[in-house]
C-alpha positions as CSV (number, residue, x, y, z in Angstrom):
1,X,0.1,0.5,0.4
2,X,1.3,3.3,-1.0
3,X,2.0,5.3,2.1
4,X,1.0,9.4,2.0
5,X,2.7,12.0,3.7
6,X,-0.1,14.7,5.6
7,X,0.3,17.9,6.3
8,X,0.6,16.5,10.5
9,X,4.0,15.6,9.7
10,X,5.0,18.4,7.0
11,X,6.8,20.0,10.1
12,X,9.4,17.1,10.6
13,X,9.8,16.9,6.9
14,X,10.8,20.6,7.1
15,X,13.0,20.3,9.6
16,X,14.3,16.9,8.4
17,X,15.4,18.8,5.0
18,X,17.5,21.1,7.1
19,X,19.2,18.6,9.0
20,X,20.6,16.4,6.2
21,X,22.1,19.1,4.2
22,X,25.2,17.9,5.0
23,X,24.2,14.7,4.0
24,X,22.6,15.8,0.1
25,X,23.6,14.6,-3.4
26,X,21.4,15.5,-6.0
27,X,19.2,12.6,-7.4
28,X,17.8,11.9,-11.1
29,X,19.7,12.3,-14.1
30,X,21.9,14.5,-15.7
31,X,21.3,16.5,-19.1
32,X,24.5,18.8,-20.6
33,X,25.6,20.9,-23.3
34,X,28.8,18.9,-22.4
35,X,29.4,15.9,-21.5
36,X,30.4,16.2,-17.8
37,X,27.8,15.4,-15.0
38,X,29.6,16.5,-12.6
39,X,29.4,19.6,-9.9
40,X,30.4,22.6,-10.6
41,X,34.3,23.8,-11.8
42,X,35.6,27.4,-12.9
43,X,37.5,27.2,-15.8
44,X,40.2,29.9,-16.5
45,X,38.2,32.8,-17.7
46,X,41.5,34.1,-19.6
47,X,41.8,30.9,-21.5
48,X,38.2,31.4,-23.1
49,X,37.0,28.0,-21.6
50,X,33.5,27.6,-20.1
51,X,32.7,27.6,-17.0
52,X,30.6,24.4,-15.7
53,X,27.8,24.9,-13.9
54,X,25.0,22.6,-12.5
55,X,21.7,23.3,-12.7
56,X,18.5,21.5,-10.8
57,X,15.2,21.3,-12.7
58,X,11.9,19.3,-12.2
59,X,10.9,17.0,-14.6
60,X,7.6,18.7,-15.8
61,X,6.9,20.7,-19.1
62,X,8.1,24.2,-17.8
63,X,11.9,22.8,-17.6
64,X,11.9,22.3,-21.4
65,X,13.3,25.7,-21.6
66,X,16.6,24.9,-19.8
67,X,16.9,22.0,-22.5
68,X,16.1,24.3,-25.3
69,X,18.9,26.8,-24.1
70,X,21.2,24.7,-23.9
71,X,20.3,23.6,-27.7
72,X,20.5,26.9,-28.4
73,X,23.4,27.9,-27.5
74,X,22.1,30.2,-25.1
75,X,24.2,29.7,-21.8
76,X,27.4,28.7,-24.1
77,X,27.2,32.2,-25.5
78,X,27.2,33.7,-22.0
79,X,30.2,31.3,-20.6
80,X,28.6,28.6,-19.2
81,X,28.1,24.7,-20.0
82,X,25.2,23.7,-18.1
83,X,24.6,20.4,-16.8
84,X,20.9,19.8,-15.5
85,X,20.1,17.7,-12.6
86,X,16.5,16.3,-12.4
87,X,15.0,16.6,-8.9
88,X,11.6,15.4,-7.3
89,X,10.4,18.8,-6.3
90,X,12.1,22.2,-4.9
91,X,12.2,21.3,-1.6
92,X,14.2,18.1,-2.3
93,X,16.6,20.8,-4.5
94,X,17.5,22.7,-1.4
95,X,19.7,20.8,0.3
96,X,22.1,20.4,-3.0
97,X,22.0,24.0,-3.9
98,X,22.7,24.8,0.4
99,X,25.5,22.5,-0.5
100,X,27.2,23.4,-3.8
101,X,26.1,19.7,-5.4
102,X,23.9,21.9,-7.9
103,X,25.2,25.7,-8.2
104,X,21.5,26.8,-9.4
105,X,18.0,25.5,-9.6
106,X,14.7,26.2,-11.0
107,X,11.5,25.9,-8.8
108,X,8.8,27.1,-6.6
109,X,9.3,30.5,-5.1
110,X,6.8,29.5,-1.9
111,X,9.9,26.7,-1.6
112,X,12.3,29.3,-1.2
113,X,10.4,31.7,0.8
114,X,9.9,29.1,3.2
115,X,13.6,28.0,3.4
116,X,14.7,31.2,4.3
117,X,12.0,31.6,6.9
118,X,13.9,28.2,8.4
119,X,17.3,29.7,8.5
120,X,18.3,28.6,4.9
121,X,20.2,31.1,2.9
122,X,18.4,31.0,-0.4
123,X,18.6,33.9,-3.0
124,X,16.0,34.1,-6.0
125,X,18.2,35.0,-9.0
126,X,15.3,35.6,-11.9
127,X,12.0,35.0,-12.3
128,X,11.2,31.6,-14.8
129,X,7.5,31.2,-15.5
130,X,4.0,32.2,-14.2
131,X,0.5,31.1,-14.2
132,X,-2.5,32.7,-16.5
133,X,-4.7,35.2,-14.7
134,X,-7.5,34.2,-16.7
135,X,-8.9,31.4,-19.2
136,X,-7.7,28.1,-19.0
137,X,-4.3,27.9,-16.6
138,X,-1.2,25.6,-16.7
139,X,-2.4,23.5,-13.4
140,X,-5.4,22.6,-11.7
141,X,-7.4,20.3,-9.5
142,X,-9.1,17.4,-10.7
143,X,-11.6,15.1,-9.0
144,X,-14.0,11.9,-10.3
145,X,-16.3,13.0,-12.5
146,X,-18.8,11.0,-9.9
147,X,-17.1,12.1,-6.8
148,X,-19.6,14.9,-6.5
149,X,-16.7,17.4,-6.1
150,X,-17.3,20.3,-8.7
151,X,-16.0,23.1,-6.6
152,X,-13.3,24.0,-4.0
153,X,-15.8,24.0,-1.1
154,X,-16.8,20.7,-1.9
155,X,-13.2,19.6,-0.9
156,X,-14.0,20.3,2.8
157,X,-13.5,16.8,4.8
158,X,-11.8,15.3,1.5
159,X,-8.7,14.4,0.8
160,X,-6.5,16.5,-1.7
161,X,-2.8,15.1,-3.0
162,X,0.0,17.6,-4.2
163,X,3.5,16.7,-5.0
164,X,4.8,18.5,-1.6
165,X,3.1,19.6,1.4
166,X,3.4,23.2,2.4
167,X,3.8,24.7,-1.3
168,X,1.8,26.1,-3.7
169,X,-0.6,23.2,-4.3
170,X,-2.0,23.2,-0.7
171,X,-1.9,26.5,-0.5
172,X,-3.5,27.7,-3.2
173,X,-6.2,25.1,-2.4
174,X,-6.8,26.0,1.0
175,X,-7.3,29.8,-0.4
176,X,-9.7,28.7,-2.8
177,X,-11.8,26.6,-0.7
178,X,-11.8,30.1,1.9
179,X,-13.0,32.1,-0.9
180,X,-15.6,29.4,-1.8
181,X,-17.1,29.5,1.8
182,X,-15.5,26.4,2.7
183,X,-13.2,25.4,5.7
184,X,-9.8,25.0,4.5
185,X,-8.3,23.3,7.6
186,X,-11.0,20.6,7.3
187,X,-9.0,19.2,3.8
188,X,-6.6,16.2,4.5
189,X,-3.7,16.9,2.0
190,X,-1.2,14.4,1.3
191,X,1.6,14.2,-1.1
192,X,3.0,11.9,-3.9
193,X,4.7,12.4,-7.2
194,X,3.0,13.8,-10.5
195,X,2.8,10.6,-12.2
196,X,1.0,8.5,-10.1
197,X,-1.7,11.1,-9.0
198,X,-4.5,10.2,-11.5
199,X,-4.0,6.3,-10.9
200,X,-4.4,6.7,-7.4
201,X,-7.3,9.3,-8.0
202,X,-8.8,6.1,-10.4
203,X,-8.1,3.9,-7.6
204,X,-10.1,5.8,-5.1
205,X,-6.8,7.0,-2.7
206,X,-7.5,10.5,-3.1
207,X,-10.4,12.6,-3.7
208,X,-8.6,15.3,-5.8
209,X,-5.2,15.6,-7.2
210,X,-3.1,18.8,-7.9
211,X,-1.5,18.7,-11.4
212,X,0.1,20.9,-13.7
213,X,1.1,19.6,-17.5
214,X,1.6,17.3,-18.9
215,X,-0.1,15.8,-16.1
216,X,-3.3,18.0,-16.4
217,X,-4.6,17.8,-20.0
218,X,-3.8,13.6,-20.0
219,X,-6.2,13.4,-16.7
220,X,-8.8,15.4,-18.4
221,X,-8.6,13.4,-21.6
222,X,-10.4,10.6,-19.7
223,X,-14.0,11.4,-19.1
224,X,-14.4,9.7,-15.6
225,X,-12.2,13.0,-14.7
226,X,-13.7,16.6,-14.0
227,X,-11.5,19.7,-13.5
228,X,-12.4,21.4,-10.0
229,X,-11.3,24.4,-11.2
230,X,-7.9,26.3,-11.4
231,X,-6.3,27.0,-7.6
232,X,-3.7,29.6,-8.8
233,X,-6.2,32.1,-10.2
234,X,-8.3,32.0,-6.9
235,X,-5.5,32.4,-5.4
236,X,-2.8,34.9,-6.7
237,X,-4.0,35.4,-10.4
238,X,-0.9,35.4,-12.7
239,X,0.8,33.5,-9.7
240,X,4.8,32.8,-10.4
241,X,5.3,29.2,-10.4
242,X,8.6,29.2,-10.8
243,X,11.9,31.0,-9.9
244,X,16.0,30.3,-10.4
245,X,17.5,30.1,-7.3
246,X,21.1,29.7,-5.4
247,X,22.5,29.8,-2.3
248,X,23.5,32.9,-0.6
249,X,26.9,31.5,0.0
250,X,27.4,30.8,-4.0
251,X,26.2,34.4,-4.7
252,X,28.4,36.1,-2.4
253,X,31.4,33.8,-3.4
254,X,30.8,33.8,-7.3
255,X,29.1,36.8,-8.6
256,X,30.3,37.0,-11.5
257,X,29.1,33.3,-12.6
258,X,25.9,34.8,-10.7
259,X,25.7,37.4,-13.5
260,X,26.2,35.5,-16.5
261,X,23.7,32.9,-15.5
262,X,21.0,35.9,-14.8
263,X,22.3,37.5,-18.3
264,X,21.7,33.9,-20.1
265,X,18.4,33.6,-18.2
266,X,16.6,36.7,-19.1
267,X,17.5,35.9,-22.9
268,X,16.6,32.7,-22.8
269,X,13.3,33.4,-21.0
270,X,12.6,35.9,-23.7
271,X,13.5,33.6,-26.7
272,X,11.5,30.9,-25.2
273,X,8.2,33.0,-24.8
274,X,8.8,34.1,-28.8
275,X,9.4,30.4,-29.9
276,X,7.2,28.4,-27.7
277,X,7.2,25.9,-30.7
278,X,10.4,25.3,-30.5
279,X,10.6,24.9,-26.5
280,X,7.8,22.4,-26.8
281,X,9.6,20.6,-29.6
282,X,12.0,19.4,-26.9
283,X,9.8,17.7,-24.5
284,X,9.6,14.7,-26.6
285,X,13.0,13.7,-25.5
286,X,12.8,15.6,-22.6
287,X,9.8,14.1,-20.7
288,X,9.9,10.8,-23.6
289,X,6.3,12.6,-24.5
290,X,4.6,11.7,-28.2
291,X,5.4,14.6,-30.1
292,X,1.8,15.7,-30.7
293,X,1.1,15.4,-27.3
294,X,3.9,18.1,-26.7
295,X,2.6,20.2,-29.7
296,X,-0.7,20.9,-28.0
297,X,0.5,21.7,-24.4
298,X,-0.3,24.8,-23.2
299,X,2.9,26.2,-21.7
300,X,3.6,28.5,-18.6
301,X,4.1,31.8,-19.6
302,X,8.2,32.3,-19.4
303,X,9.6,35.8,-17.7
304,X,12.9,36.5,-16.0
305,X,11.2,39.4,-14.3
306,X,10.2,38.6,-10.9
307,X,6.4,39.9,-10.3
308,X,6.9,40.7,-7.0
309,X,3.0,41.8,-6.5
310,X,1.9,38.7,-6.7
311,X,5.3,37.2,-4.8
312,X,4.2,39.5,-2.0
313,X,0.5,38.3,-2.3
314,X,1.6,34.5,-1.8
315,X,4.1,36.0,1.2
316,X,0.9,37.0,2.7
317,X,-0.9,33.9,2.4
318,X,1.6,31.6,3.4
319,X,1.7,34.3,6.5
320,X,-2.0,33.5,6.9
321,X,-2.0,29.5,6.9
322,X,1.2,29.3,8.9
323,X,3.8,28.2,6.4
324,X,6.2,31.1,7.6
325,X,6.3,32.9,11.0
326,X,6.7,35.9,9.3
327,X,5.7,37.3,5.8
328,X,8.8,36.8,3.6
329,X,11.0,39.6,2.6
330,X,11.8,39.5,-0.9
331,X,14.5,41.9,-1.2
332,X,16.8,40.2,1.3
333,X,16.3,37.0,-0.7
334,X,16.7,38.1,-4.0
335,X,20.3,38.7,-5.9
336,X,20.4,42.5,-7.1
């Protein structure tokens, strides 16, 4: 039987993540613009050789922009040889970033803000992707069509599954339920990887699941499933979904490298948004996805500039639902 992580044990896991920093390595495979999969090693700037950096990414569709950046030579143009390491979630990548086995990562901004609140010195480098303020969004909550769950209010007393507890999924679902007149504290949250969620929903092991693309489109292609709603749009319209980040230590010790990475990301994300079909074309290899599925995916909005207003709104919700002890100070956790 599958074991779920519930909200009750979330603080134990959060503290455990801090305690395991010294043991951190980074799981998952690596993809690179070179043959090396080793941690970063600075090359001589005077020699004109590329500087190697390791960047953590999630195995979800928006990460395709990073693969696109490597294929297009954008990082190389800025003097970087990038190796990508896949992780299961933003929280799972924090120890690797903190210890330096990953130099940068692309993940959920909420995870970075929670880490900062718990004493981990993390720095946001750039924005990365955002959800849509209206219309079809890029993640949503799905239930079985025969469950009677048709709105966020119906989740009261039910189990909703997210990829990681104390992150955007449960935060936005609770706020959406609250706005719909339900008691958010009466929702039981469980945790599992995105690829497992639809099967567990079908088996009745959970009542609703929070899914990003491509898992959302796949789940909704099954007539036995129904869209409950887009929790991001309910909670914080246009919410940033991912940012790039590094550790404070790495940022202070390697300012030139951070500047190179920041410049590369700014160029990459503009180009990715303007050439979204080319970004989608990397998905079949990256996620072993049929080309026709990749071509029809709704992608997140790529943008390097931080949406500070939405991030501050998110910070207020984090305080409201006790994800943090005090509202996050974006200025103190952003690379200048």
